[in-house]
N, C-alpha and C positions, 0 to 999 in steps of 0.2 A: 400164664401171665404172672408178672411179679409186681407187687405193690410194696414200694420202700416207704417205711414209717420212721422219720429221723427221731433220735433221742429227745431232740429239743420240743418235739411235738406231744410228749407225754404230759398228762394231768398231773399237776403237782398236788401232794397231799401230805399227810403226816402233821407233825406238831414240833416247829423248831425249838420251842421254849423247853421241851423235854428231851431233845435230841433225836428226834424222829424226822426223817425226810423219806419220802414216798414218791415213786414216779410210775404212773399207770398208763400202760400201753392200751388199755380197753376202758370202755365205759365203767365208772366205777363211783359209787356212793353218789356224792352231790355233783359229780362230772358226769352227767347223764348225757350219752350220745347214742341216740336210736340206730344211728348207721355204723356204730363201732361197738357192738355187744359182744361178738365173738367172732372167731375164724376156725372153722370146724368145731372140735371139741373144746378148743382153747378159749377160756372166757377172761383170763387175766394173766399178764406178765408183769410183774411189779419189781422194780429196783428198789431195794429197801436199803437205808443207811441209819445205823444206829450208833449213837456216841456211846463210850463206855458207861456203862451201868443203866443205859435206855432199854426200853423193850416195850412189847406189846402185853397188856395184863391178860387174864383168862378170858376168853371170848369163845363162842360157839361156832361150829361148822357142821353142815349136813349135806349129804349127797354131792360131795366135791372131792375130786382127787387133787391133793396138794403135793407139788414136787419143789423141792427147795435146793438151790445150788449156791454154796457160799464162795464169794470171791475172795475175800480176805477177811481176817479175823475169824471169831468162833461165835456159833450160835447155840445158846442152850434152849432145849426143847423140854417141856412137860406137858403131860396131857392127863385127862380125867381117867384114863385106864391104868394109870400109875407108872407110866414110863417116863424116864428121865434120861436125856442123851445130850452130848456135845457133838454139834456137826462142825467138820473143818473143811477148808478147801480141798477138792477133789473127791468129796463124798456126795452121793445122791441121796437125800431124804424124801421118803414118800409117807403122806399120812392119808389114809382113805376114810373119810369122815363118815361115809355110809349113814346108817340111820340116825348119827348123831354123836359129836364129841367135842370137848372144851380142850383149849390148849394155851400155853403160855410160850411166847418167844422173847428172848431176852439177849443182850449183849453183857454178859458177866465177866467179860475179859477186860484187859487194861487198855486195848487198842479199839479203834473205831472198827465196825463190823460193816461189811457190805455183802448184800445176798440178792439173788434173783428167785422170786417165788412165782410158781406158774399153777394156774387152777384149770382142770379139765373137769367135764361134766361126765359122769358115768354113764353107760348105756342102760344100766338097771339100778333102780334106787332102793334104798333100805339095806339092811344087813348090819352086820357087825363091823365096827371100825378095825381098821388094820394100820399097821405102822412097821417100817423098816428103814434102816440106814445100809448103803452099800458103801463100804469104805474103799477110797482111791479107785474109782471106776477107770478102767482103761479105755483108750482110743480104740475105735473098731468094735466095742461090745455094747450094742445097743440096750438101753433099759427099757423093758417092756411094761407098759401099763395096761394090761388087758381089760380091765373094767372101762376104760375110756376108748379102747381100740387104737392105741397110740404106742410109738416107739421114741424114745428119747435118745439121739446121738450126740456125744461129746466129741468135738474136733478141737484138737490143738494143733496147729499149723507153723511151722517155721517160715521165714519170709520168702517167698517165691514158691512155696509148696502148693500143690494143687490137692482137692479132694472132691469125689464125687458126691452130689446132693442126691438124696434118695429120689427115684422114680415114684411118685405117688399123687393122689388126687390132691392132697393138701399138705404143703410142707411150710412150716414157720422156722425162720432162721433168726435167731437173736445173736448178736456180736457182743461178747462180754468184754473183750480187750482186743487192741489192735485194729487192723483194717483189711477187708477182703473185698473182691469184685466177684459178683455172681454173673456167670455168662455161659454160652454153649447151646446146645440144643436148638430150639426155635426161637430163643430170645434174640431180637434184632440189635440190642445194645446192652452192654454189660452194665450192672447196677452195682455201685459202690456203697459200701456199709462201713461205718466205723463204731467204735465202742457205744454202746446204747442204742444203735440203730437195728431195726428188724426188717425183714422182708416176709411177706405172704405171698406164697406161691401156689397158684392153682394149676393143676395138670402138669407137674414138673416131669419133664423127659430130658435125660442128656444134659442136665446142668453140672457146672463144677463151681466150686469156690476156690479162687486163687488169692492167697495171702500176700498183700503187699509188704506186710511186715509181720513179726511174730504176732498171731492172733489165737484167740479162743472162742469158739461159737457152740451154742446150744441149737440143735436142729430137731424140730419134731415132725415126725412122719406119721401122718394121719390118712384115714380113708375118706371116702366120700361122705357127705353129710350124714350122720347117723339117725337112727329113731331112739327116742328116748321114751323110758317108761318104767 
């Protein structure tokens, strides 16, 4: 089964007066929706847009796997463990907040910043925070998130190119740029997604993504509903 959620359906947040625009795919803060709390381990897929000089001040996280993908611009990250990094397009950043961590996210560059931030719930709570940045992740090299039992696939497709969608109990496809069609397998009709759209796929088998134009997608491969504790 495929459920397509358009980018125009996202909950709007942020603070325009300080240069922050947030678009939330799942129930978030004041936008409480009991029917849209999560998909598998995924509890947030936020499109964030920060003007030059704007950012999120120090704030806490706990028992959340936070994965960030920069679309354009540069993201400055600092956290309470003493780490300070700059994340650029093509990098994957992971912050495992575990038993608790505080961090700052800012656009200290001269140009607007756009990034996608995804939150997943780990299967085991507590422990020590972890952090890493993988520079220039390549297509076809899944990024493993073992604490959440998930894999992130980055797909960059030229117009007309096809790519297999992982066969898995839960698959989440977010289109960063361009346009793709999901089809094949047991799906009776293709589903079209453009930039900002997402598809939630249950029991994916034999699906393909066809790029109608040059496209970039983030694809989460997840197992059946996990047990937390």
